[in-house]
N, CA, C and O atoms as a GROMACS GRO file, in nm:
protein
  400
    1MET      N    1   0.907   0.073   1.839
    1MET     CA    2   0.921   0.014   1.707
    1MET      C    3   0.902   0.122   1.601
    1MET      O    4   0.827   0.218   1.620
    2SER      N    5   0.970   0.105   1.493
    2SER     CA    6   0.950   0.192   1.378
    2SER      C    7   0.922   0.103   1.257
    2SER      O    8   0.974  -0.008   1.248
    3HIS      N    9   0.843   0.152   1.166
    3HIS     CA   10   0.805   0.075   1.046
    3HIS      C   11   0.858   0.148   0.924
    3HIS      O   12   0.851   0.271   0.915
    4TRP      N   13   0.909   0.070   0.830
    4TRP     CA   14   0.972   0.128   0.710
    4TRP      C   15   0.927   0.053   0.586
    4TRP      O   16   0.915  -0.069   0.586
    5ALA      N   17   0.901   0.128   0.480
    5ALA     CA   18   0.861   0.071   0.351
    5ALA      C   19   0.976   0.087   0.253
    5ALA      O   20   1.028   0.197   0.234
    6GLU      N   21   1.015  -0.024   0.189
    6GLU     CA   22   1.114  -0.015   0.082
    6GLU      C   23   1.041   0.012  -0.047
    6GLU      O   24   0.943  -0.056  -0.080
    7ILE      N   25   1.088   0.112  -0.122
    7ILE     CA   26   1.025   0.145  -0.250
    7ILE      C   27   1.126   0.127  -0.363
    7ILE      O   28   1.246   0.141  -0.344
    8ASN      N   29   1.073   0.096  -0.481
    8ASN     CA   30   1.160   0.082  -0.598
    8ASN      C   31   1.168   0.215  -0.673
    8ASN      O   32   1.120   0.316  -0.623
    9GLN      N   33   1.229   0.214  -0.791
    9GLN     CA   34   1.249   0.337  -0.868
    9GLN      C   35   1.118   0.398  -0.915
    9GLN      O   36   1.114   0.516  -0.950
   10ASP      N   37   1.008   0.320  -0.916
   10ASP     CA   38   0.876   0.372  -0.953
   10ASP      C   39   0.795   0.413  -0.830
   10ASP      O   40   0.677   0.446  -0.842
   11ASN      N   41   0.858   0.411  -0.712
   11ASN     CA   42   0.794   0.444  -0.585
   11ASN      C   43   0.688   0.344  -0.542
   11ASN      O   44   0.598   0.377  -0.465
   12THR      N   45   0.698   0.221  -0.592
   12THR     CA   46   0.608   0.114  -0.552
   12THR      C   47   0.667   0.044  -0.430
   12THR      O   48   0.786   0.014  -0.426
   13VAL      N   49   0.582   0.018  -0.330
   13VAL     CA   50   0.628  -0.047  -0.208
   13VAL      C   51   0.658  -0.194  -0.235
   13VAL      O   52   0.572  -0.269  -0.283
   14LEU      N   53   0.782  -0.235  -0.203
   14LEU     CA   54   0.825  -0.372  -0.222
   14LEU      C   55   0.806  -0.457  -0.097
   14LEU      O   56   0.770  -0.574  -0.105
   15ARG      N   57   0.831  -0.397   0.020
   15ARG     CA   58   0.815  -0.467   0.146
   15ARG      C   59   0.811  -0.364   0.259
   15ARG      O   60   0.852  -0.249   0.244
   16VAL      N   61   0.760  -0.410   0.373
   16VAL     CA   62   0.753  -0.326   0.492
   16VAL      C   63   0.820  -0.405   0.605
   16VAL      O   64   0.790  -0.522   0.626
   17VAL      N   65   0.910  -0.339   0.678
   17VAL     CA   66   0.981  -0.405   0.787
   17VAL      C   67   0.967  -0.324   0.915
   17VAL      O   68   0.932  -0.206   0.914
   18VAL      N   69   0.996  -0.391   1.025
   18VAL     CA   70   0.992  -0.328   1.157
   18VAL      C   71   1.135  -0.315   1.206
   18VAL      O   72   1.214  -0.409   1.198
   19GLY      N   73   1.167  -0.198   1.258
   19GLY     CA   74   1.299  -0.174   1.315
   19GLY      C   75   1.287  -0.125   1.457
   19GLY      O   76   1.182  -0.074   1.497
   20ASP      N   77   1.392  -0.139   1.534
   20ASP     CA   78   1.393  -0.087   1.670
   20ASP      C   79   1.388   0.064   1.668
   20ASP      O   80   1.425   0.129   1.570
   21ASN      N   81   1.341   0.118   1.776
   21ASN     CA   82   1.336   0.262   1.789
   21ASN      C   83   1.373   0.302   1.932
   21ASN      O   84   1.321   0.399   1.987
   22ASN      N   85   1.466   0.224   1.991
   22ASN     CA   86   1.507   0.249   2.129
   22ASN      C   87   1.596   0.372   2.139
   22ASN      O   88   1.595   0.442   2.240
   23ALA      N   89   1.672   0.398   2.036
   23ALA     CA   90   1.759   0.516   2.032
   23ALA      C   91   1.721   0.596   1.909
   23ALA      O   92   1.670   0.541   1.812
   24PRO      N   93   1.745   0.726   1.911
   24PRO     CA   94   1.710   0.808   1.794
   24PRO      C   95   1.773   0.752   1.666
   24PRO      O   96   1.892   0.723   1.661
   25ASP      N   97   1.691   0.739   1.565
   25ASP     CA   98   1.734   0.694   1.431
   25ASP      C   99   1.786   0.550   1.426
   25ASP      O  100   1.846   0.511   1.327
   26GLU      N  101   1.764   0.470   1.531
   26GLU     CA  102   1.811   0.331   1.530
   26GLU      C  103   1.744   0.251   1.418
   26GLU      O  104   1.811   0.175   1.348
   27GLY      N  105   1.614   0.266   1.402
   27GLY     CA  106   1.542   0.195   1.297
   27GLY      C  107   1.589   0.237   1.160
   27GLY      O  108   1.602   0.154   1.070
   28GLN      N  109   1.614   0.366   1.142
   28GLN     CA  110   1.661   0.415   1.013
   28GLN      C  111   1.798   0.358   0.980
   28GLN      O  112   1.824   0.323   0.865
   29ALA      N  113   1.885   0.349   1.079
   29ALA     CA  114   2.018   0.292   1.056
   29ALA      C  115   2.006   0.146   1.013
   29ALA      O  116   2.081   0.100   0.928
   30PHE      N  117   1.912   0.074   1.073
   30PHE     CA  118   1.891  -0.067   1.037
   30PHE      C  119   1.850  -0.081   0.891
   30PHE      O  120   1.911  -0.158   0.817
   31VAL      N  121   1.746  -0.007   0.848
   31VAL     CA  122   1.699  -0.024   0.710
   31VAL      C  123   1.802   0.025   0.610
   31VAL      O  124   1.814  -0.031   0.501
   32GLU      N  125   1.875   0.129   0.644
   32GLU     CA  126   1.979   0.176   0.553
   32GLU      C  127   2.088   0.073   0.535
   32GLU      O  128   2.152   0.066   0.430
   33SER      N  129   2.112  -0.010   0.638
   33SER     CA  130   2.212  -0.116   0.626
   33SER      C  131   2.167  -0.225   0.530
   33SER      O  132   2.249  -0.304   0.483
   34LEU      N  133   2.038  -0.231   0.500
   34LEU     CA  134   1.984  -0.331   0.407
   34LEU      C  135   2.000  -0.288   0.262
   34LEU      O  136   1.987  -0.371   0.171
   35GLY      N  137   2.028  -0.161   0.238
   35GLY     CA  138   2.035  -0.109   0.102
   35GLY      C  139   1.895  -0.073   0.053
   35GLY      O  140   1.796  -0.102   0.120
   36GLY      N  141   1.888  -0.013  -0.060
   36GLY     CA  142   1.758   0.026  -0.116
   36GLY      C  143   1.714   0.163  -0.067
   36GLY      O  144   1.787   0.234   0.001
   37THR      N  145   1.591   0.197  -0.104
   37THR     CA  146   1.532   0.325  -0.066
   37THR      C  147   1.418   0.298   0.032
   37THR      O  148   1.329   0.218   0.003
   38TRP      N  149   1.423   0.364   0.147
   38TRP     CA  150   1.327   0.338   0.254
   38TRP      C  151   1.254   0.466   0.294
   38TRP      O  152   1.313   0.574   0.298
   39VAL      N  153   1.124   0.452   0.322
   39VAL     CA  154   1.041   0.563   0.366
   39VAL      C  155   0.970   0.517   0.493
   39VAL      O  156   0.911   0.408   0.497
   40LYS      N  157   0.974   0.600   0.597
   40LYS     CA  158   0.910   0.564   0.722
   40LYS      C  159   0.758   0.564   0.705
   40LYS      O  160   0.703   0.649   0.635
   41THR      N  161   0.692   0.468   0.768
   41THR     CA  162   0.547   0.458   0.764
   41THR      C  163   0.498   0.439   0.907
   41THR      O  164   0.575   0.403   0.995
   42SER      N  165   0.372   0.462   0.929
   42SER     CA  166   0.317   0.455   1.064
   42SER      C  167   0.202   0.355   1.068
   42SER      O  168   0.106   0.366   0.992
   43TYR      N  169   0.213   0.256   1.158
   43TYR     CA  170   0.107   0.156   1.174
   43TYR      C  171  -0.024   0.223   1.213
   43TYR      O  172  -0.132   0.175   1.176
   44ASN      N  173  -0.017   0.333   1.286
   44ASN     CA  174  -0.136   0.407   1.328
   44ASN      C  175  -0.175   0.517   1.231
   44ASN      O  176  -0.264   0.597   1.260
   45ALA      N  177  -0.108   0.522   1.116
   45ALA     CA  178  -0.134   0.624   1.012
   45ALA      C  179  -0.109   0.765   1.064
   45ALA      O  180  -0.176   0.860   1.022
   46ASN      N  181  -0.014   0.780   1.156
   46ASN     CA  182   0.019   0.912   1.209
   46ASN      C  183   0.098   0.995   1.110
   46ASN      O  184   0.100   1.118   1.119
   47ILE      N  185   0.165   0.930   1.017
   47ILE     CA  186   0.238   0.999   0.911
   47ILE      C  187   0.204   0.936   0.777
   47ILE      O  188   0.171   0.818   0.770
   48ARG      N  189   0.213   1.013   0.673
   48ARG     CA  190   0.196   0.968   0.535
   48ARG      C  191   0.060   0.906   0.507
   48ARG      O  192   0.047   0.817   0.422
   49ASP      N  193  -0.042   0.953   0.578
   49ASP     CA  194  -0.183   0.925   0.551
   49ASP      C  195  -0.230   0.784   0.585
   49ASP      O  196  -0.343   0.767   0.632
   50ARG      N  197  -0.147   0.683   0.564
   50ARG     CA  198  -0.186   0.545   0.593
   50ARG      C  199  -0.062   0.457   0.604
   50ARG      O  200   0.047   0.496   0.561
   51PHE      N  201  -0.080   0.340   0.662
   51PHE     CA  202   0.029   0.244   0.674
   51PHE      C  203   0.059   0.187   0.536
   51PHE      O  204  -0.033   0.147   0.463
   52ALA      N  205   0.184   0.183   0.500
   52ALA     CA  206   0.223   0.133   0.368
   52ALA      C  207   0.199  -0.017   0.357
   52ALA      O  208   0.210  -0.091   0.455
   53GLY      N  209   0.165  -0.060   0.238
   53GLY     CA  210   0.146  -0.202   0.210
   53GLY      C  211   0.211  -0.236   0.077
   53GLY      O  212   0.228  -0.150  -0.009
   54ILE      N  213   0.247  -0.362   0.061
   54ILE     CA  214   0.310  -0.407  -0.063
   54ILE      C  215   0.219  -0.374  -0.181
   54ILE      O  216   0.099  -0.401  -0.178
   55GLY      N  217   0.278  -0.316  -0.284
   55GLY     CA  218   0.204  -0.279  -0.404
   55GLY      C  219   0.149  -0.138  -0.403
   55GLY      O  220   0.107  -0.087  -0.507
   56MET      N  221   0.149  -0.075  -0.286
   56MET     CA  222   0.105   0.064  -0.280
   56MET      C  223   0.212   0.151  -0.344
   56MET      O  224   0.321   0.104  -0.375
   57ARG      N  225   0.181   0.276  -0.363
   57ARG     CA  226   0.275   0.370  -0.423
   57ARG      C  227   0.300   0.485  -0.327
   57ARG      O  228   0.208   0.533  -0.260
   58TYR      N  229   0.426   0.530  -0.321
   58TYR     CA  230   0.459   0.645  -0.241
   58TYR      C  231   0.456   0.768  -0.329
   58TYR      O  232   0.533   0.778  -0.425
   59ASP      N  233   0.367   0.862  -0.298
   59ASP     CA  234   0.355   0.987  -0.372
   59ASP      C  235   0.447   1.087  -0.303
   59ASP      O  236   0.414   1.138  -0.196
   60GLN      N  237   0.562   1.116  -0.364
   60GLN     CA  238   0.661   1.203  -0.303
   60GLN      C  239   0.611   1.347  -0.287
   60GLN      O  240   0.640   1.411  -0.186
   61GLU      N  241   0.537   1.396  -0.383
   61GLU     CA  242   0.488   1.533  -0.376
   61GLU      C  243   0.392   1.554  -0.260
   61GLU      O  244   0.402   1.652  -0.187
   62ALA      N  245   0.300   1.461  -0.242
   62ALA     CA  246   0.202   1.471  -0.134
   62ALA      C  247   0.255   1.410  -0.004
   62ALA      O  248   0.197   1.431   0.102
   63ASP      N  249   0.365   1.336  -0.013
   63ASP     CA  250   0.427   1.268   0.101
   63ASP      C  251   0.328   1.173   0.170
   63ASP      O  252   0.313   1.175   0.292
   64VAL      N  253   0.261   1.090   0.086
   64VAL     CA  254   0.165   0.992   0.137
   64VAL      C  255   0.179   0.862   0.061
   64VAL      O  256   0.232   0.858  -0.051
   65PHE      N  257   0.131   0.753   0.122
   65PHE     CA  258   0.121   0.625   0.054
   65PHE      C  259  -0.020   0.614  -0.002
   65PHE      O  260  -0.117   0.642   0.069
   66VAL      N  261  -0.032   0.573  -0.129
   66VAL     CA  262  -0.163   0.562  -0.192
   66VAL      C  263  -0.182   0.421  -0.246
   66VAL      O  264  -0.088   0.354  -0.288
   67LYS      N  265  -0.307   0.377  -0.243
   67LYS     CA  266  -0.341   0.247  -0.299
   67LYS      C  267  -0.347   0.259  -0.450
   67LYS      O  268  -0.385   0.363  -0.504
   68VAL      N  269  -0.309   0.154  -0.518
   68VAL     CA  270  -0.310   0.153  -0.664
   68VAL      C  271  -0.406   0.043  -0.709
   68VAL      O  272  -0.395  -0.072  -0.667
   69PHE      N  273  -0.499   0.081  -0.793
   69PHE     CA  274  -0.596  -0.015  -0.843
   69PHE      C  275  -0.585  -0.026  -0.994
   69PHE      O  276  -0.547   0.071  -1.060
   70PRO      N  277  -0.617  -0.142  -1.047
   70PRO     CA  278  -0.613  -0.156  -1.194
   70PRO      C  279  -0.717  -0.066  -1.257
   70PRO      O  280  -0.822  -0.039  -1.200
   71ALA      N  281  -0.686  -0.020  -1.377
   71ALA     CA  282  -0.776   0.070  -1.448
   71ALA      C  283  -0.904   0.000  -1.490
   71ALA      O  284  -1.009   0.064  -1.503
   72SER      N  285  -0.898  -0.128  -1.510
   72SER     CA  286  -1.018  -0.201  -1.550
   72SER      C  287  -1.039  -0.318  -1.455
   72SER      O  288  -0.946  -0.362  -1.388
   73PRO      N  289  -1.161  -0.369  -1.448
   73PRO     CA  290  -1.189  -0.478  -1.354
   73PRO      C  291  -1.118  -0.607  -1.395
   73PRO      O  292  -1.076  -0.621  -1.510
   74PRO      N  293  -1.104  -0.699  -1.302
   74PRO     CA  294  -1.043  -0.828  -1.337
   74PRO      C  295  -1.120  -0.894  -1.450
   74PRO      O  296  -1.242  -0.881  -1.458
   75ASP      N  297  -1.050  -0.964  -1.537
   75ASP     CA  298  -1.111  -1.031  -1.652
   75ASP      C  299  -1.123  -1.180  -1.621
   75ASP      O  300  -1.050  -1.263  -1.676
   76ASP      N  301  -1.216  -1.211  -1.531
   76ASP     CA  302  -1.230  -1.351  -1.489
   76ASP      C  303  -1.371  -1.405  -1.511
   76ASP      O  304  -1.406  -1.511  -1.458
   77GLY      N  305  -1.453  -1.331  -1.589
   77GLY     CA  306  -1.588  -1.377  -1.619
   77GLY      C  307  -1.691  -1.342  -1.513
   77GLY      O  308  -1.810  -1.370  -1.531
   78GLN      N  309  -1.648  -1.282  -1.404
   78GLN     CA  310  -1.742  -1.244  -1.299
   78GLN      C  311  -1.781  -1.097  -1.316
   78GLN      O  312  -1.714  -1.022  -1.387
   79LEU      N  313  -1.889  -1.058  -1.251
   79LEU     CA  314  -1.938  -0.920  -1.260
   79LEU      C  315  -1.874  -0.838  -1.148
   79LEU      O  316  -1.894  -0.865  -1.030
   80TRP      N  317  -1.796  -0.736  -1.186
   80TRP     CA  318  -1.726  -0.650  -1.090
   80TRP      C  319  -1.781  -0.509  -1.098
   80TRP      O  320  -1.827  -0.466  -1.204
   81GLU      N  321  -1.776  -0.437  -0.986
   81GLU     CA  322  -1.813  -0.296  -0.986
   81GLU      C  323  -1.716  -0.217  -0.899
   81GLU      O  324  -1.661  -0.269  -0.802
   82TRP      N  325  -1.697  -0.092  -0.937
   82TRP     CA  326  -1.604  -0.006  -0.864
   82TRP      C  327  -1.676   0.050  -0.742
   82TRP      O  328  -1.783   0.111  -0.755
   83GLU      N  329  -1.618   0.028  -0.623
   83GLU     CA  330  -1.683   0.078  -0.502
   83GLU      C  331  -1.630   0.216  -0.464
   83GLU      O  332  -1.709   0.309  -0.445
   84SER      N  333  -1.500   0.230  -0.452
   84SER     CA  334  -1.440   0.359  -0.417
   84SER      C  335  -1.290   0.347  -0.432
   84SER      O  336  -1.236   0.238  -0.450
   85ASP      N  337  -1.221   0.462  -0.426
   85ASP     CA  338  -1.075   0.459  -0.433
   85ASP      C  339  -1.015   0.387  -0.314
   85ASP      O  340  -0.906   0.331  -0.324
   86GLU      N  341  -1.084   0.387  -0.202
   86GLU     CA  342  -1.032   0.320  -0.083
   86GLU      C  343  -1.051   0.168  -0.090
   86GLU      O  344  -0.971   0.094  -0.034
   87VAL      N  345  -1.155   0.123  -0.158
   87VAL     CA  346  -1.186  -0.019  -0.163
   87VAL      C  347  -1.145  -0.083  -0.296
   87VAL      O  348  -1.084  -0.190  -0.298
   88GLY      N  349  -1.178  -0.016  -0.408
   88GLY     CA  350  -1.142  -0.069  -0.540
   88GLY      C  351  -1.253  -0.154  -0.600
   88GLY      O  352  -1.371  -0.133  -0.572
   89TRP      N  353  -1.213  -0.251  -0.681
   89TRP     CA  354  -1.307  -0.339  -0.749
   89TRP      C  355  -1.360  -0.443  -0.651
   89TRP      O  356  -1.282  -0.504  -0.577
   90VAL      N  357  -1.493  -0.463  -0.652
   90VAL     CA  358  -1.556  -0.565  -0.568
   90VAL      C  359  -1.651  -0.646  -0.655
   90VAL      O  360  -1.704  -0.597  -0.755
   91LEU      N  361  -1.672  -0.770  -0.614
   91LEU     CA  362  -1.770  -0.852  -0.685
   91LEU      C  363  -1.907  -0.788  -0.670
   91LEU      O  364  -1.945  -0.745  -0.561
   92SER      N  365  -1.980  -0.784  -0.779
   92SER     CA  366  -2.112  -0.722  -0.777
   92SER      C  367  -2.209  -0.806  -0.695
   92SER      O  368  -2.208  -0.928  -0.700
   93ALA      N  369  -2.292  -0.736  -0.618
   93ALA     CA  370  -2.395  -0.805  -0.540
   93ALA      C  371  -2.514  -0.839  -0.629
   93ALA      O  372  -2.602  -0.917  -0.590
   94GLU      N  373  -2.516  -0.781  -0.749
   94GLU     CA  374  -2.625  -0.805  -0.842
   94GLU      C  375  -2.615  -0.947  -0.896
   94GLU      O  376  -2.513  -0.988  -0.951
   95VAL      N  377  -2.723  -1.021  -0.880
   95VAL     CA  378  -2.728  -1.159  -0.929
   95VAL      C  379  -2.845  -1.168  -1.024
   95VAL      O  380  -2.957  -1.129  -0.990
   96THR      N  381  -2.819  -1.221  -1.143
   96THR     CA  382  -2.928  -1.238  -1.239
   96THR      C  383  -2.974  -1.380  -1.234
   96THR      O  384  -2.893  -1.472  -1.238
   97ASP      N  385  -3.103  -1.400  -1.226
   97ASP     CA  386  -3.161  -1.533  -1.221
   97ASP      C  387  -3.221  -1.561  -1.358
   97ASP      O  388  -3.318  -1.497  -1.398
   98GLU      N  389  -3.164  -1.655  -1.430
   98GLU     CA  390  -3.210  -1.685  -1.565
   98GLU      C  391  -3.314  -1.797  -1.568
   98GLU      O  392  -3.362  -1.833  -1.675
   99THR      N  393  -3.348  -1.851  -1.452
   99THR     CA  394  -3.450  -1.958  -1.450
   99THR      C  395  -3.588  -1.897  -1.448
   99THR      O  396  -3.608  -1.792  -1.386
  100PRO      N  397  -3.686  -1.961  -1.515
  100PRO     CA  398  -3.822  -1.904  -1.520
  100PRO      C  399  -3.892  -1.911  -1.386
  100PRO      O  400  -4.007  -1.867  -1.374
   0.00000   0.00000   0.00000
């Protein structure tokens, strides 16, 4: 099997599909028949640093897929904190008790 990520003009991953890989370039021929721009990805992260996912971005210069996180936390009234570039925004474990 081969895995392929379709990217748009901004290099954002739109979808990931599985193609056959029984013959050389068989999977590539399949995705090219669908139209669009496709970049091979690896379920085992053997190429391009990690397996591509919808909403990720393909960095052409580094030839890797990177996660994209919002610059600011969600605006939903909850307390959020930044954990890491790999994880992103998480609900804060800090709980304030306002009862006496």
